[in-house]
Each structure stands twice: as structure tokens, then as C-alpha cells.
C-alpha positions as CSV (number, residue, x, y, z in Angstrom):
1,M,-12.3,-7.5,6.8
2,A,-12.0,-11.0,8.0
3,V,-13.1,-11.3,11.6
4,N,-9.7,-12.8,12.5
5,T,-7.6,-10.0,11.0
6,S,-4.8,-9.1,13.4
7,I,-4.6,-5.4,14.3
8,S,-0.8,-6.0,14.5
9,L,-0.8,-5.4,10.7
10,R,-1.1,-1.7,11.7
11,N,2.6,-2.0,12.7
12,K,3.7,-3.4,9.4
13,I,5.8,-1.7,6.7
14,I,5.3,-3.0,3.2
15,Y,8.1,-2.4,0.6
16,C,6.9,-2.6,-3.0
17,V,9.4,-3.8,-5.6
18,Y,9.0,-3.7,-9.4
19,T,11.7,-6.1,-10.4
20,R,12.3,-4.8,-13.9
21,N,13.1,-1.3,-12.7
22,Y,14.7,-2.1,-9.4
23,K,18.5,-2.0,-10.1
24,G,21.2,-3.7,-12.1
25,N,19.7,-5.9,-14.8
26,G,16.3,-5.9,-13.2
27,T,16.3,-9.5,-12.0
28,F,15.4,-11.5,-8.9
29,R,19.2,-11.8,-8.1
30,D,19.5,-8.0,-8.1
31,V,16.7,-7.7,-5.5
32,E,18.3,-10.6,-3.5
33,S,21.5,-8.7,-3.2
34,D,19.7,-5.8,-1.5
35,L,17.8,-7.6,1.1
36,D,19.8,-6.5,4.1
37,R,19.3,-2.8,3.2
38,I,15.6,-3.4,2.7
39,R,15.2,-5.1,6.1
40,D,17.1,-2.3,7.8
41,L,14.5,0.2,6.7
42,G,12.1,-1.6,9.1
43,V,10.4,-3.5,6.3
44,D,8.2,-6.5,7.3
45,I,6.7,-7.5,4.0
46,V,8.2,-7.3,0.5
47,W,5.5,-7.0,-2.2
48,F,6.4,-7.8,-5.7
49,L,4.5,-6.2,-8.6
50,P,3.5,-9.1,-11.0
51,V,6.3,-11.4,-11.8
52,H,4.6,-13.4,-14.6
53,P,5.2,-13.6,-18.4
54,I,3.8,-10.5,-20.2
55,G,1.5,-10.5,-23.2
56,Q,2.5,-9.0,-26.5
57,V,-0.8,-8.1,-28.2
58,N,-1.4,-4.4,-27.9
59,R,1.4,-4.2,-25.5
60,K,2.2,-0.9,-23.8
61,G,5.6,0.7,-24.3
62,N,8.5,-1.4,-25.5
63,L,8.2,-4.2,-22.9
64,G,4.5,-4.3,-22.0
65,S,2.6,-3.9,-18.8
66,P,3.3,-6.4,-15.9
67,Y,-0.5,-6.5,-15.5
68,S,-1.0,-8.0,-19.0
69,I,-0.3,-11.6,-18.0
70,E,0.2,-14.7,-20.1
71,D,0.2,-17.2,-17.3
72,H,-0.4,-16.6,-13.6
73,R,1.4,-19.8,-12.7
74,E,4.7,-19.0,-14.5
75,I,7.6,-16.6,-14.0
76,N,8.7,-13.9,-16.5
77,P,12.0,-15.1,-17.8
78,E,13.1,-11.5,-18.0
79,Y,13.5,-11.7,-14.2
80,G,15.0,-15.1,-13.9
81,T,13.9,-18.7,-13.4
82,I,11.4,-20.2,-10.9
83,E,14.4,-21.4,-9.0
84,D,15.7,-17.9,-8.8
85,F,12.4,-16.7,-7.5
86,K,12.3,-19.5,-4.9
87,K,15.8,-18.6,-3.8
88,L,14.8,-14.9,-3.4
89,L,11.8,-15.9,-1.3
90,D,14.0,-18.1,0.9
91,G,16.4,-15.1,1.3
92,I,13.6,-12.8,2.3
93,H,12.3,-15.3,4.9
94,S,15.8,-15.8,6.3
95,K,15.9,-12.1,7.0
96,G,12.7,-12.3,9.0
97,M,10.5,-10.7,6.4
98,M,7.4,-12.0,4.5
99,V,6.6,-12.0,0.8
100,M,3.5,-10.6,-0.9
101,M,2.6,-11.4,-4.5
102,D,0.6,-9.2,-6.8
103,I,-2.5,-11.0,-8.1
104,P,-4.2,-9.4,-11.1
105,F,-7.2,-11.6,-11.5
106,Y,-9.4,-9.0,-13.1
107,Y,-7.8,-9.5,-16.5
108,T,-5.2,-11.5,-18.6
109,S,-3.4,-10.8,-21.8
110,Y,-5.2,-11.5,-25.1
111,K,-3.4,-14.8,-25.7
112,S,-3.1,-16.0,-22.1
113,K,-2.9,-19.6,-21.3
114,L,-6.3,-19.3,-19.6
115,Y,-8.0,-17.8,-22.7
116,K,-6.5,-20.4,-25.1
117,A,-7.8,-23.2,-22.9
118,H,-11.2,-21.7,-22.0
119,P,-12.3,-18.8,-24.3
120,E,-15.8,-19.3,-23.0
121,W,-14.7,-18.0,-19.6
122,F,-14.1,-14.5,-20.9
123,Y,-16.2,-11.3,-21.0
124,R,-17.5,-10.2,-24.3
125,K,-18.4,-6.6,-25.3
126,P,-21.9,-6.0,-26.7
127,D,-20.5,-6.5,-30.2
128,G,-19.1,-9.9,-29.2
129,S,-15.5,-8.9,-29.2
130,L,-12.9,-9.5,-26.4
131,G,-11.7,-6.6,-24.3
132,S,-12.1,-4.8,-21.0
133,K,-14.8,-2.7,-19.4
134,I,-12.1,-0.1,-18.6
135,D,-11.4,2.2,-21.5
136,H,-7.6,2.6,-21.2
137,C,-6.9,-1.2,-20.7
138,D,-6.7,-2.2,-24.4
139,D,-3.8,-4.7,-23.8
140,V,-6.0,-7.0,-21.6
141,I,-9.1,-9.1,-21.7
142,E,-11.3,-9.9,-18.7
143,P,-12.4,-13.3,-17.3
144,D,-16.1,-13.6,-16.7
145,Y,-16.6,-14.6,-13.1
146,S,-20.1,-15.9,-13.7
147,N,-18.3,-19.1,-14.6
148,R,-17.8,-21.2,-11.5
149,E,-15.2,-23.3,-13.2
150,L,-13.1,-20.2,-13.5
151,W,-13.3,-19.8,-9.7
152,D,-11.8,-23.2,-9.2
153,Y,-8.9,-22.5,-11.6
154,Q,-8.1,-19.1,-10.0
155,I,-8.2,-20.6,-6.5
156,E,-5.9,-23.4,-7.5
157,T,-3.5,-20.7,-8.7
158,L,-3.6,-19.0,-5.3
159,K,-3.1,-22.3,-3.5
160,Y,-0.1,-23.1,-5.7
161,W,1.7,-19.9,-4.8
162,A,0.7,-20.2,-1.1
163,E,2.3,-23.7,-1.0
164,F,5.3,-22.3,-3.0
165,G,6.1,-19.9,-0.1
166,I,4.0,-16.7,-0.7
167,D,2.8,-15.1,2.6
168,G,0.3,-12.6,1.2
169,F,-1.6,-11.5,-1.8
170,R,-2.1,-8.0,-3.1
171,C,-5.2,-8.3,-5.3
172,D,-5.3,-5.9,-8.1
173,L,-8.7,-4.2,-8.8
174,A,-10.2,-6.6,-6.3
175,Q,-13.4,-4.5,-6.0
176,L,-14.3,-5.4,-9.5
177,V,-14.1,-9.1,-8.9
178,P,-17.1,-10.6,-7.1
179,L,-16.8,-10.5,-3.4
180,E,-18.1,-14.0,-3.1
181,F,-15.1,-15.2,-5.2
182,W,-12.7,-13.7,-2.7
183,Q,-14.6,-15.2,0.2
184,K,-14.3,-18.7,-1.3
185,A,-10.7,-18.1,-2.2
186,R,-9.7,-17.1,1.3
187,E,-11.4,-20.1,2.8
188,E,-9.7,-22.5,0.3
189,V,-6.2,-21.0,0.6
190,E,-6.4,-21.1,4.4
191,K,-6.6,-24.9,4.1
192,V,-3.2,-25.1,2.5
193,K,-1.5,-22.3,4.4
194,K,-2.8,-20.5,7.4
195,G,-2.2,-16.8,8.0
196,I,-2.0,-15.5,4.5
197,I,-2.4,-11.7,4.4
198,W,-4.9,-10.3,2.0
199,L,-4.5,-6.7,0.7
200,S,-7.1,-5.2,-1.6
201,D,-6.2,-2.7,-4.2
202,S,-8.9,-0.1,-4.1
203,I,-10.5,2.1,-6.7
204,S,-11.5,5.8,-6.2
205,P,-15.1,6.6,-5.3
206,D,-15.6,8.3,-8.7
207,F,-14.4,5.2,-10.5
208,M,-16.6,2.9,-8.4
209,M,-19.7,5.0,-9.2
210,Y,-18.7,5.1,-12.9
211,M,-18.6,1.2,-13.0
212,R,-21.9,1.0,-11.1
213,N,-23.6,3.6,-13.3
214,N,-22.6,1.6,-16.4
215,G,-24.2,-1.5,-15.0
216,F,-21.1,-3.3,-13.7
217,S,-20.4,-4.6,-10.2
218,A,-18.0,-2.8,-7.9
219,S,-17.7,-3.4,-4.2
220,S,-17.1,-0.7,-1.6
221,D,-14.1,-0.6,0.7
222,C,-16.4,-1.5,3.6
223,E,-17.7,-4.5,1.7
224,M,-14.1,-5.6,1.0
225,F,-13.3,-5.6,4.7
226,Q,-15.5,-8.7,4.9
227,V,-12.7,-10.7,3.3
228,F,-9.5,-8.6,3.1
229,D,-7.2,-7.7,6.0
230,I,-6.0,-4.4,4.4
231,T,-7.4,-2.0,1.9
232,Y,-5.9,1.1,0.2
233,D,-6.9,4.5,1.4
234,Y,-8.1,5.9,-1.9
235,D,-11.3,6.7,0.0
236,V,-9.4,9.7,1.4
237,D,-7.0,10.3,-1.5
238,F,-9.6,12.3,-3.4
239,A,-9.5,14.9,-0.5
240,F,-5.7,14.7,-0.1
241,R,-4.7,15.7,-3.6
242,P,-7.0,18.7,-4.0
243,F,-5.5,20.0,-0.8
244,L,-2.0,19.7,-2.2
245,R,-3.2,21.6,-5.3
246,G,-4.6,24.4,-3.2
247,E,-8.2,23.5,-4.2
248,S,-9.5,22.6,-0.7
249,S,-8.5,22.9,3.0
250,L,-6.5,20.6,5.2
251,D,-9.6,20.3,7.3
252,S,-11.5,18.6,4.6
253,Y,-8.8,15.9,4.3
254,I,-8.6,15.4,8.0
255,E,-12.3,15.1,8.3
256,R,-12.2,12.2,5.7
257,L,-9.6,10.5,7.9
258,R,-11.8,10.9,10.9
259,C,-14.7,9.3,9.0
260,Q,-12.6,6.1,8.5
261,E,-12.9,5.6,12.3
262,I,-16.7,5.6,12.0
263,I,-17.5,3.7,8.8
264,N,-15.0,0.9,9.1
265,P,-14.9,-2.2,11.4
266,S,-13.1,-1.6,14.7
267,N,-10.1,-3.7,13.6
268,Y,-9.8,-2.1,10.2
269,V,-6.3,-1.7,8.6
270,K,-5.6,0.8,5.9
271,L,-2.6,1.0,3.6
272,R,-1.0,4.4,4.1
273,F,1.1,5.8,1.3
274,L,2.5,9.0,-0.2
275,E,3.3,7.3,-3.5
276,N,2.8,4.0,-5.3
277,H,3.4,2.5,-8.7
278,D,0.3,4.2,-10.1
279,Q,1.1,7.7,-8.8
280,E,3.8,10.3,-8.9
281,R,6.6,10.2,-6.4
282,A,6.4,11.8,-3.0
283,K,9.4,14.0,-3.8
284,M,7.3,15.5,-6.7
285,L,4.4,16.1,-4.3
286,F,6.7,17.7,-1.8
287,P,9.7,19.2,-3.5
288,V,10.6,21.2,-0.4
289,K,12.4,18.8,1.9
290,E,10.9,20.1,5.1
291,D,7.4,19.2,3.7
292,L,8.5,15.8,2.6
293,I,9.9,15.1,6.1
294,M,6.7,16.4,7.8
295,W,4.3,14.3,5.6
296,T,6.5,11.2,5.9
297,A,6.3,11.4,9.7
298,F,2.5,11.9,9.5
299,L,2.3,8.9,7.1
300,Y,4.0,6.6,9.7
301,F,1.9,8.0,12.5
302,Q,-1.5,7.3,10.9
303,K,-3.4,4.2,11.8
304,G,-2.6,1.5,9.4
305,A,0.2,-0.3,7.5
306,V,2.8,1.8,5.7
307,L,3.7,1.4,2.1
308,L,7.1,2.3,0.8
309,Y,7.6,2.2,-3.0
310,A,11.2,1.2,-3.8
311,G,13.1,4.4,-4.4
312,Q,11.0,6.5,-2.1
313,E,13.8,6.3,0.5
314,A,16.2,7.7,-2.1
315,M,13.8,10.6,-2.8
316,D,13.5,9.5,-6.5
317,E,11.6,12.2,-8.4
318,K,10.6,10.3,-11.5
319,T,7.0,9.2,-12.0
320,P,7.3,5.4,-12.4
321,N,7.1,3.9,-15.9
322,L,5.8,0.4,-15.9
323,F,6.1,-0.4,-19.6
324,D,9.9,0.2,-20.3
325,K,13.2,-0.1,-18.5
326,D,13.1,2.9,-16.2
327,R,15.3,2.0,-13.2
328,V,15.0,3.6,-9.9
329,N,17.3,6.6,-9.5
330,W,19.2,5.7,-6.3
331,N,21.5,8.8,-6.7
332,G,19.4,10.7,-4.2
333,M,20.1,8.1,-1.5
334,T,21.5,10.0,1.5
335,G,22.3,8.7,4.9
336,E,20.2,11.4,6.4
337,F,16.8,10.6,4.8
338,S,17.4,6.8,4.8
339,S,18.2,7.0,8.5
340,Y,15.0,9.1,9.0
341,I,13.0,6.3,7.3
342,K,14.7,3.7,9.6
343,L,13.9,5.8,12.7
344,L,10.2,6.1,11.8
345,G,10.1,2.4,11.0
346,A,11.4,1.7,14.5
347,I,8.9,4.1,16.1
348,K,6.0,2.4,14.1
349,K,6.7,-0.9,15.8
350,D,5.4,0.3,19.1
351,P,2.3,-1.9,19.9
352,L,0.3,1.2,20.8
353,F,0.1,2.0,17.0
354,A,-2.0,-1.2,16.7
355,S,-3.9,-1.3,19.9
356,G,-4.2,2.2,21.1
357,R,-7.4,4.3,21.0
358,Y,-6.6,6.6,18.0
359,M,-7.9,10.1,17.7
360,I,-7.2,13.0,15.4
361,N,-7.8,15.8,17.8
362,D,-9.7,19.0,17.2
363,T,-7.3,21.9,17.4
364,S,-7.7,25.7,17.4
365,K,-4.6,26.0,15.3
366,R,-5.7,25.6,11.6
367,G,-3.0,24.0,9.5
368,V,-1.6,21.8,12.3
369,V,-2.5,18.1,12.8
370,A,-2.5,16.8,16.3
371,A,-3.3,13.1,16.9
372,S,-2.8,10.5,19.6
373,Y,-2.9,6.9,20.6
374,K,-4.0,6.1,24.1
375,G,-3.3,2.9,26.0
376,D,-3.7,1.8,29.6
377,T,-0.4,3.1,30.8
378,K,0.8,5.6,28.2
379,K,-0.1,7.8,25.3
380,L,1.7,8.6,22.0
381,I,1.1,12.2,20.8
382,G,2.0,13.4,17.3
383,V,2.0,17.1,16.2
384,F,2.5,17.8,12.5
385,N,2.8,21.5,11.6
386,I,1.7,20.9,8.0
387,E,1.2,24.6,7.1
388,R,4.2,25.9,9.1
389,K,2.2,27.9,11.6
390,E,3.8,29.9,14.4
391,G,2.8,30.1,18.1
392,F,1.5,27.4,20.4
393,I,-0.9,24.4,20.2
394,E,-2.8,22.8,23.1
395,V,-1.9,19.2,23.9
396,D,-3.6,16.8,26.2
397,C,-0.9,16.0,28.8
398,R,0.7,17.3,32.0
399,D,3.1,20.1,32.0
400,G,6.8,19.0,31.9
401,I,9.7,18.2,29.7
402,Y,9.2,15.4,27.1
403,K,11.5,13.9,24.5
404,N,10.8,14.1,20.8
405,M,11.2,10.5,19.6
406,I,12.2,11.7,16.1
407,D,15.2,13.9,16.9
408,G,15.7,13.4,20.6
409,E,15.2,17.1,21.4
410,D,13.4,18.2,24.6
411,L,9.8,19.4,24.3
412,A,8.5,21.8,27.0
413,I,4.8,21.7,27.8
414,N,3.7,24.7,29.7
415,Q,0.1,25.4,30.7
416,G,-0.9,22.6,28.4
417,K,0.7,24.2,25.3
418,L,3.6,23.2,23.0
419,R,5.5,25.8,21.0
420,L,5.3,25.0,17.3
421,N,8.2,24.7,14.9
422,T,8.7,23.3,11.5
423,K,9.7,19.8,12.5
424,P,7.4,16.8,13.2
425,V,6.9,15.9,16.8
426,I,6.1,12.4,18.3
427,F,6.4,11.9,22.1
428,E,5.4,9.5,24.8
429,V,3.4,10.4,27.9
430,K,3.0,8.2,30.9
431,I,-0.6,7.9,32.2
């Protein structure tokens, strides 16, 4: 990560919006009308999936992938005008939130403006044809970053959007673009707007090794932290999902989380999520509501920024479709779960989640996660009974009565032990 990355990013909540499928007609104005509700969830940053014109060659679905882009400097007329987008940004800023733009620089559409102007800047397969190194990406072609003139063009694009009012960039497949390019880009963008937030999309360890084994460049998460403020946590996802399928233990996933404390820089920030636009919904992962509530609480408690994908707060069950009109199902929106998200968002703003000494504790109770943040004057303790165990768990605090910050109920600690129940627990201890 950049040496000047602020650990306060660990307190941030990022809300991802796919304009086409958000609500109403799928326009910027539809998003603008919902900004108060988004802000009230505790959101700090609104991240938009690509908002640019979409290519038609080999397009996916009926409307095409938002990542097959004709021109990175233009706006998709399906969503509105450039003036509409500017008005939306101004509205977000007026609510005290920031705006993050998705930047897919690893590829463009077949007939992109960039390709028409500079076909010599693009990757060619061994047979000389255009395309992608990634098998399933047949609607895009890849720029060749051995061309330094390409660097200048892409950096000018970033500077354009920074001056337009963008506060952060989520960089798609950033690990497959040369790290040296991102270093140069960050330096240059900083000259036109200070404090831009850089979020690196990550690839799974298996995919990284696939690319390397086929002779292509792919940076590791640790390398990306030389430039980026935040990276995805796909480096632990490969242990998380087998646990959910019953193929591995909770311990194996927790051990991967502990490893992040060792292998990453001291001010690292991970993006924590249960779902995103590439994955199934959290409600599908956790169809039992008690499980969804438990894992959502643990999501917010973990060290790092939180990602909410629009519709998560409504417990939408549909796996997102990026290539057609597939609007978020808001019918599941209830005051209870939405209020729960708001409450966790308020808890997440405690500075100790950024500055505290974080530890996922060893526990004699298998299936229960106990973690803590320790500061100079207080400690935050979280207990998450993932596997609905019974009995007691040891906690590192004095005996007494404490208050569960989630539901306000009293917690009795007796002889250093807390009785387990099926609800998540977060409480504060004075030191």
C-alpha cells in the first residue's frame, strides 16, 4: 500500500451501485433520488460499476457487459448525460459521502475509441488476432502495457475524472496491469487531486498462478499494497467458501485471516464482503436469517473497510446479472434488517476499529470466533457463535455486567466466562 494510506479507511463503508439494475429506469436520477437512504446506512463511499458506453461486438446478454467499454472518458447514454452524472456526484458530496469510479483498464471493447486510434497498442494472440488472455472474456480486447504512450493516455483519463469530481478509483483486475503503471498513475493523479482512494480488485490465488504459469504477469496482494490503499480479501475467500460447503473447518478460514496480520504491511486495509457483483448474494449463502445476522456482524467487526452491494440490505436473493435488465429486488427490505445494517455501520465508526491492536483469539470452543481491538483506554470484544455452540467461552476482561452494543442486552461475565447464545455480541471494556 502507499506509505501514506490512512488507517481510517478501516472505518469506511463502501456501497456498490450498478446503475442499470438499481431501481426505476436504471438511471443516474434514480440513484440520486435514493441518496438519503444510502447515507443513513452509514455509507461513506458510493462506488459505481462502470458508467461508460458499452461495446456491441460479441456482447454478453441483451445489453452487454459494463466492463466491455467503448470509451473510458464518456458516459453510457442508457444512464443519462454527463450533466446528470455530475449532478449525482454533487448530490453525493452534499450528503457527506465520496464517489468511487470503477476503472477497467485491463481491457476495452473490440471497437473502442482507443483501439480505433491506436491498434498498435493492443495485445495480439500468437496467431496475430485480437482478444484476451482470459478464456471467458470474448467480448473484450486487451491493451498492451509495454507501450508507454498507452500509459500517458490512461493516466490522462484518470486525471480527467479526478478533476471532474471522483474521489476514488476501484481498479478492475489491477493485478494483471503492470504495478509500475499504477505507481506512475498514482503519482500523476495526486498532482491534480490529493487524497484519491485507490482500491485494487484482486484475483484468487489459483487464478494468479494460472496466469503466471502461462507466462503472463500477475502481481500478488502484497505487491499491490505498494500502491493501493485497499485490496479485496480474495486471499482468504478460497478458505471461506469451502467452509460454507462443509468441505473444510472454520479453523482453516480463521487461520487465513490471522495470516493477513503477518504477511501484510502494518497499515493494511482489506475490503470485507459477503457478496459483490461477481458472486452470489449473502442471503443465498446464509438462507437462515440467524446465520445471515451472525456473519454480517462478523463482517463489520473484521479489520478493514466494509462493502455493501446494493440490495444486500434488502436481503435480495438473486445472483446479480450484469448483462441484462435485472433490477434489485427491494421487496425484502424490512425495517428490522435495514436498521441492523445501520446499527452495525454506527458501531464500525469507532476509531478503535482503525487504530486498535486487532487479534482473533484462540478459543477452546470450536465453532466460535472471539476477536478484539485493544487501545490505550478501552477494548472492543466481539464473540460470534458461528456454529451455534452451547455453554461458555472465556473472554479476556474483568468480571461484571457489560452491554451488548448490538441489541443493548446485559452480558454477565463470571469467572472470565460468557454464556453463549445464538446472537452476535460486541461489547466495550474499559482498561
